[in-house]
C-alpha positions, 0 to 999 in steps of 0.5 A: 455497530462499530463498537460491536465490530471492534470487539469481535475483530480478528488479529488480521483485521486492519493489517496491510497485506499487499500492495498492487501496481497498476501500469501502462506496460508491465514489462519495463515496470517489472524490469525496473522494480526488479532492479531497484528493489531486487524483487523477483517477478513471476506471473501468476495463474488466476483460476477462472480468469484464463482470458484476463490480462496477466497478473504478476507477483513481486517476490523477495527471495530469502534462502530457498524460498520466495515470499510474494510482497506485491502485485502488478497488472495492466491498467484495465481498459475501462479505466484507461485515461481515468487513472494514472499508473499507481500503487494501491494498498490492500487491507485485511478485513473480516467481512469485505461487504460489511466493511464496505458498507461502513465506508459508505455509511461514514461518508466514503465511497465503494469504487469497485463493488465486492467480488470474489477472486477465485482461489484468493479471496474477496475484495472491494475498492473503497475510498475514505470520506476525504477520497483516499483509495484503498482495497479491502480483502478477506483472504479465502478461508482455509487456504494455506497462507503464503510465506511472509518474508522477514519484517523490514527485509529489503523489498518488503513494505516498510511504511504506509503514509496518508495525506489526508484533508484533515488528519485527525478526522481521517484517523478517527475514521480508520480507528473505527473502521480497522481498529488502528491506534495512536502510537504517537504524534510528532509536531511538525511545525508549519506542516502540522501534526504527523500522527503515527498509527499502529496495528496491534501495537506494531507501528504501521504508518503515518498520517498528516493533513496534505500540503497544497502541493499534493492535489488530493488525499491519497496513500503513499507506500515505502519499500524497504531498501538497504541504503538510499543513495544506492537505491537512488542511483539504480532508480535514476539509471533506469529513468525513474525520477526523484521527487523528494529527498533524500531526507533523514527522518527521526530514528535515523532512517533515510527516505526518498519519494519518487516516480518510476518511468511510467509515472507511478509514485512510490517511496523508499526507506533505508536504515542508512544514507 
């Protein structure tokens, strides 16, 4: 079945299309990311869910338009005390129910059963065989696609990184489910191989076997910014904490990994120090 799916996938299947913050207090979180990453923050009307807690869209302002790049919501009551504030990525798929079934068949889990979001699309929360969590989504067909910001523009998603129990096993899984391909491998010595993967020929992120200081398999998301030192200064002035870096990476970019004031992990990448 996986071979048949790979022959019929659309161009969008396997593409990271959204990232979402679940947090304990949306007002200070919105103020934090507005300052640190330059995002515009707007409340989004959810058709058919008027009684639900507010959902916010983080946008990148370019010229006269604002392109949404991420979302934010309060941790739902049923998850309070079970999950900390966190960022989660959304990957586009052609068929949410079928892809969720593939996760299950390969040893993963469905953490939230497929359901429709009126006016948006169908989604599910899944975990790979090592326990790393993602959302999968099929946007509503026939809808007008939102404007996309310029690639690599400040505030956009710049890199997606997986810390797996075994990076080679993880890649084999995602290759089958999402159609990702190997761009190249980097030997990090004692830390093992860092595998850079691509979607439709474009580098998307990297995978590595997690180190002992990372307690479980998980995804981490890097946002583009202009200069890493200036971003760190904004972050720390508002109560964020640097947990790793700044560090130069191959290609000349600089990265830093951090926690926001509510404790959600995120990272930034910039072309200069």
